[in-house]
BAPA-79632 format. One line per field, with one value per residue (C-alpha): residue number from 1; residue in one letter; x, y, z. Coordinates in steps of 0.1 Angstrom, whole numbers, padded with zeros to 4 digits. Example, Ala and Ser with C-alpha at 12.3 -4.5 7.8 and 13.67 -1.06 7.14 Angstrom:
BEGIN
k	[1,2]
r	[a,s]
east	[0123,0137]
north	[-0045,-0011]
up	[0078,0071]
//
This chain:
BEGIN
k	[1,2,3,4,5,6,7,8,9,10,11,12,13,14,15,16,17,18,19,20,21,22,23,24,25,26,27,28,29,30,31,32,33,34,35,36,37,38,39,40,41,42,43,44,45,46,47,48,49,50,51,52,53,54,55,56,57,58,59,60,61,62,63,64,65,66,67,68,69,70,71,72,73,74,75,76,77,78,79,80,81,82,83,84,85,86,87,88,89,90,91,92,93,94,95,96,97,98,99,100,101,102,103,104,105,106,107,108,109,110,111,112,113,114,115,116,117,118,119,120,121,122,123,124,125,126,127,128,129,130,131,132,133,134,135,136,137,138,139,140,141,142,143,144,145,146,147,148,149,150,151,152,153,154,155,156,157,158,159,160,161,162,163,164,165,166,167,168,169,170,171,172,173,174,175,176,177,178,179,180,181,182,183,184,185,186,187,188,189,190,191,192,193,194,195,196,197,198,199,200,201,202,203,204,205,206,207,208,209,210,211,212,213,214,215,216,217,218,219,220,221,222,223,224,225,226,227,228,229,230,231,232,233,234,235,236,237,238,239,240,241,242,243,244,245,246,247,248,249,250,251,252,253,254,255,256,257,258,259,260,261,262,263,264,265,266,267,268,269,270,271,272,273,274,275,276,277,278,279,280,281,282,283,284,285,286,287,288,289,290,291,292,293,294,295,296,297,298,299,300,301,302,303,304,305,306,307,308,309,310,311,312,313,314,315,316,317,318,319,320,321,322,323,324,325,326,327,328,329,330,331,332,333,334,335,336,337,338,339,340,341,342,343,344,345,346,347,348,349,350,351,352,353,354,355,356,357,358,359,360,361,362,363,364,365,366,367,368,369,370,371,372,373,374,375,376,377,378,379,380,381,382,383,384,385,386,387,388]
r	[x,x,x,x,x,x,x,x,x,x,x,x,x,x,x,x,x,x,x,x,x,x,x,x,x,x,x,x,x,x,x,x,x,x,x,x,x,x,x,x,x,x,x,x,x,x,x,x,x,x,x,x,x,x,x,x,x,x,x,x,x,x,x,x,x,x,x,x,x,x,x,x,x,x,x,x,x,x,x,x,x,x,x,x,x,x,x,x,x,x,x,x,x,x,x,x,x,x,x,x,x,x,x,x,x,x,x,x,x,x,x,x,x,x,x,x,x,x,x,x,x,x,x,x,x,x,x,x,x,x,x,x,x,x,x,x,x,x,x,x,x,x,x,x,x,x,x,x,x,x,x,x,x,x,x,x,x,x,x,x,x,x,x,x,x,x,x,x,x,x,x,x,x,x,x,x,x,x,x,x,x,x,x,x,x,x,x,x,x,x,x,x,x,x,x,x,x,x,x,x,x,x,x,x,x,x,x,x,x,x,x,x,x,x,x,x,x,x,x,x,x,x,x,x,x,x,x,x,x,x,x,x,x,x,x,x,x,x,x,x,x,x,x,x,x,x,x,x,x,x,x,x,x,x,x,x,x,x,x,x,x,x,x,x,x,x,x,x,x,x,x,x,x,x,x,x,x,x,x,x,x,x,x,x,x,x,x,x,x,x,x,x,x,x,x,x,x,x,x,x,x,x,x,x,x,x,x,x,x,x,x,x,x,x,x,x,x,x,x,x,x,x,x,x,x,x,x,x,x,x,x,x,x,x,x,x,x,x,x,x,x,x,x,x,x,x,x,x,x,x,x,x,x,x,x,x,x,x,x,x,x,x,x,x,x,x,x,x,x,x,x,x,x,x,x,x,x,x,x,x,x,x,x,x,x,x,x,x]
east	[-0080,-0077,-0059,-0073,-0048,-0052,-0035,-0014,0006,-0001,0020,0044,0050,0052,0079,0096,0092,0112,0139,0145,0141,0170,0187,0183,0193,0223,0240,0264,0287,0259,0261,0276,0255,0219,0238,0241,0210,0196,0199,0227,0233,0262,0284,0320,0349,0367,0384,0368,0363,0342,0327,0303,0276,0256,0227,0203,0182,0191,0180,0206,0205,0223,0257,0249,0219,0214,0179,0178,0162,0163,0176,0149,0108,0097,0081,0101,0113,0135,0143,0165,0167,0148,0151,0180,0201,0236,0247,0279,0284,0275,0254,0220,0190,0165,0162,0135,0122,0146,0129,0127,0161,0174,0154,0175,0210,0204,0188,0219,0246,0232,0229,0267,0279,0260,0279,0312,0305,0297,0329,0352,0338,0342,0378,0384,0369,0383,0417,0417,0401,0425,0456,0437,0435,0475,0479,0454,0429,0402,0387,0389,0348,0352,0377,0359,0327,0345,0363,0327,0312,0342,0335,0295,0305,0328,0298,0272,0296,0292,0265,0257,0287,0270,0232,0252,0265,0236,0212,0238,0234,0197,0204,0230,0203,0174,0198,0202,0226,0238,0267,0279,0280,0258,0219,0188,0170,0136,0123,0094,0084,0081,0087,0060,0052,0057,0081,0093,0129,0144,0156,0131,0103,0092,0085,0116,0109,0100,0123,0133,0150,0173,0210,0233,0270,0260,0293,0292,0260,0253,0234,0216,0204,0192,0214,0194,0207,0220,0245,0258,0282,0301,0305,0327,0333,0359,0340,0340,0304,0292,0259,0233,0207,0168,0176,0207,0202,0234,0263,0279,0289,0314,0316,0327,0310,0314,0290,0270,0241,0247,0213,0188,0151,0126,0106,0074,0094,0127,0155,0184,0205,0215,0246,0260,0283,0299,0296,0315,0290,0310,0281,0258,0239,0226,0195,0184,0155,0162,0161,0195,0208,0235,0262,0289,0314,0322,0350,0365,0393,0406,0413,0401,0392,0348,0323,0291,0278,0243,0270,0291,0271,0278,0270,0284,0272,0235,0259,0267,0309,0322,0360,0354,0322,0321,0309,0306,0331,0327,0355,0352,0317,0301,0299,0324,0319,0350,0358,0371,0378,0364,0371,0345,0311,0275,0240,0258,0300,0319,0355,0378,0411,0419,0402,0391,0413,0398,0376,0368,0328,0306,0272,0239,0212,0179,0158,0161,0163,0138,0113,0113,0115,0078,0060,0072,0052,0024,0023,0028,-0005,-0029,-0022,-0025,-0061,-0076,-0056,-0078,-0110,-0129,-0124,-0135]
north	[1086,1079,1098,1102,1088,1128,1141,1115,1124,1161,1159,1141,1170,1195,1176,1173,1210,1217,1191,1208,1242,1230,1214,1246,1271,1251,1240,1273,1257,1242,1214,1222,1198,1218,1247,1247,1235,1268,1300,1326,1362,1369,1399,1406,1419,1455,1481,1517,1540,1532,1565,1571,1599,1618,1638,1664,1688,1726,1758,1788,1822,1853,1851,1894,1908,1938,1956,1993,2021,2057,2073,2106,2105,2115,2112,2097,2119,2099,2058,2052,2017,1982,1947,1923,1955,1957,1987,1999,2011,2046,2045,2062,2038,2070,2106,2122,2154,2181,2207,2207,2193,2225,2251,2240,2236,2274,2281,2267,2281,2313,2307,2295,2328,2346,2326,2331,2369,2372,2353,2375,2403,2388,2376,2416,2424,2405,2411,2444,2449,2423,2444,2475,2447,2444,2482,2479,2510,2483,2466,2425,2424,2438,2412,2387,2395,2400,2363,2348,2369,2348,2316,2323,2327,2300,2281,2289,2284,2245,2250,2260,2245,2208,2219,2231,2197,2180,2195,2185,2148,2151,2165,2137,2110,2124,2106,2068,2054,2017,2003,1976,1965,1944,1933,1947,1914,1933,1966,1974,2013,2029,2070,2094,2073,2085,2060,2062,2070,2039,2050,2076,2050,2025,1997,1998,2024,2013,1990,2007,1976,1946,1944,1912,1903,1874,1870,1843,1825,1795,1768,1755,1720,1694,1664,1633,1624,1593,1609,1638,1619,1613,1653,1678,1711,1722,1687,1697,1700,1691,1712,1709,1739,1731,1757,1745,1707,1704,1724,1719,1740,1732,1745,1737,1730,1761,1753,1725,1735,1723,1715,1694,1704,1676,1683,1658,1636,1633,1648,1668,1691,1719,1720,1754,1753,1785,1783,1809,1822,1848,1841,1856,1822,1812,1832,1838,1809,1784,1750,1726,1691,1684,1656,1650,1629,1607,1584,1581,1555,1552,1523,1495,1456,1453,1434,1438,1434,1410,1386,1389,1360,1366,1334,1299,1272,1292,1312,1348,1359,1388,1373,1349,1364,1345,1347,1320,1322,1306,1282,1260,1270,1258,1284,1274,1293,1309,1326,1358,1393,1424,1460,1486,1474,1495,1485,1485,1475,1453,1463,1426,1427,1388,1360,1377,1392,1412,1402,1369,1362,1357,1342,1350,1323,1336,1313,1309,1276,1280,1293,1264,1245,1265,1255,1221,1217,1232,1211,1175,1194,1202,1168,1155,1175,1155,1124,1125,1142,1109,1092,1100]
up	[1059,1029,1010,0971,0939,0927,0962,0958,0925,0933,0964,0942,0923,0950,0965,0927,0918,0953,0946,0912,0927,0951,0921,0904,0931,0944,0912,0909,0882,0860,0837,0804,0786,0800,0792,0754,0749,0765,0742,0748,0745,0734,0747,0741,0763,0756,0764,0776,0801,0836,0843,0873,0871,0893,0873,0885,0868,0877,0875,0861,0889,0883,0906,0917,0911,0920,0928,0924,0940,0945,0975,0959,0957,0931,0895,0870,0839,0821,0820,0793,0793,0787,0803,0784,0777,0783,0807,0822,0858,0860,0830,0832,0846,0855,0861,0886,0883,0901,0901,0942,0943,0923,0939,0975,0962,0950,0986,1000,0981,0989,1028,1018,1001,1034,1056,1038,1042,1077,1087,1064,1084,1117,1109,1101,1130,1155,1139,1143,1180,1195,1185,1200,1224,1227,1228,1262,1244,1248,1277,1281,1279,1246,1233,1247,1226,1191,1204,1203,1170,1155,1165,1158,1119,1119,1134,1106,1074,1091,1091,1058,1039,1052,1044,1007,1007,1015,0990,0965,0971,0973,0933,0925,0944,0921,0888,0891,0877,0871,0902,0882,0845,0836,0821,0832,0840,0850,0851,0875,0867,0839,0826,0843,0876,0906,0933,0968,0989,0990,1028,1039,1033,1060,1027,1017,0990,0950,0933,0894,0878,0887,0872,0870,0859,0838,0822,0848,0865,0895,0881,0914,0915,0944,0945,0959,0996,0988,0963,0983,0995,0966,0961,0969,0964,0934,0915,0874,0865,0830,0822,0796,0784,0774,0751,0741,0739,0713,0733,0767,0793,0822,0859,0894,0923,0949,0972,0989,1011,1052,1053,1031,1018,1012,0977,0970,0997,0984,1004,0983,0987,0968,0951,0932,0902,0890,0850,0829,0803,0782,0754,0773,0760,0795,0811,0842,0851,0827,0835,0825,0833,0855,0850,0881,0870,0901,0886,0854,0848,0809,0792,0812,0802,0808,0810,0809,0842,0840,0825,0861,0885,0925,0937,0933,0958,0960,0978,0977,0975,0970,0961,0941,0907,0880,0841,0814,0791,0752,0748,0716,0710,0743,0776,0809,0840,0849,0885,0878,0900,0892,0904,0902,0892,0886,0871,0834,0835,0857,0854,0846,0869,0864,0843,0809,0782,0754,0727,0750,0745,0778,0775,0793,0796,0779,0798,0835,0846,0876,0850,0825,0863,0874,0835,0844,0871,0859,0834,0858,0878,0849,0835,0873,0874,0843,0848,0882,0874,0862,0894,0927]
//
């Protein structure tokens, strides 16, 4: 079978392209003259700080949020607090209707007074008859009775004392006071509402308010599992609240979740940062941005990461990365030794000095070879279009 001239030309062109590609990839040192015909973007080697950050979005949560309930049930007669108000420990939060509790205290007090009188009477009778018993003027049976009467009187007094204390406790429970210094985060009831006891109700009772000490807050953020291995308790974190974009807050990581959670197919570990909030600017539920510094080396020699080539002669080389260094107006390959490196900068350990100029070719030789191939294919097709 005869092969057409067009096919021969196309085949030859493909072979030529393959040779060009192999040459372009394998010529690690490159041709200096070819480099000088290319356009270069220039970068200066400079000194600076090499910083690696882990970032995440977080939310402000109170450290100690306390839900306040009443041990007593009844009508709310007084509720002098509003959301956002600061309260101190012992301040009045709510006062319930106390008529029944006051009546119960009065009754218990009366019962206690009677028990005291009965005990005093029993004690006097015991003292008198016991003396007669010692003088053999009354029988042992009569003495046993006065001992019993005294014991009964003491028992009644104990019962009355307990009942009075419980009645006073119930009266005090109708007054709800703040257990801590803090801010009223949420108010659940209003004056005139009837609430259920927090201890005598199967539903847990009616919450009145939530209080939290906001002088320090937690920032809770989900860290991607890729970065969680770089995080440790005690690290400093930089926090910026969306509400205050120009203000920075600083805190310390106090907890790292031992178990991951999945959010939109991303595996995250919750990290908690404690931040001082003396001015009260950070509010519960605010959105924040969290930055955790993993590496921070000061005053090191830096070059753009894009200028560092990690291949030579078509092979990867960890030990001998190189750059194109500008010398006498030409860009010459220079082997260097690097330390830390990220997507932006590379730390230069050897091979360069501050102020050196590096170049990056603006056009890829592979791209140029591909364009030449396409031109040859178009020419071969037009050349063979009139012959068969």
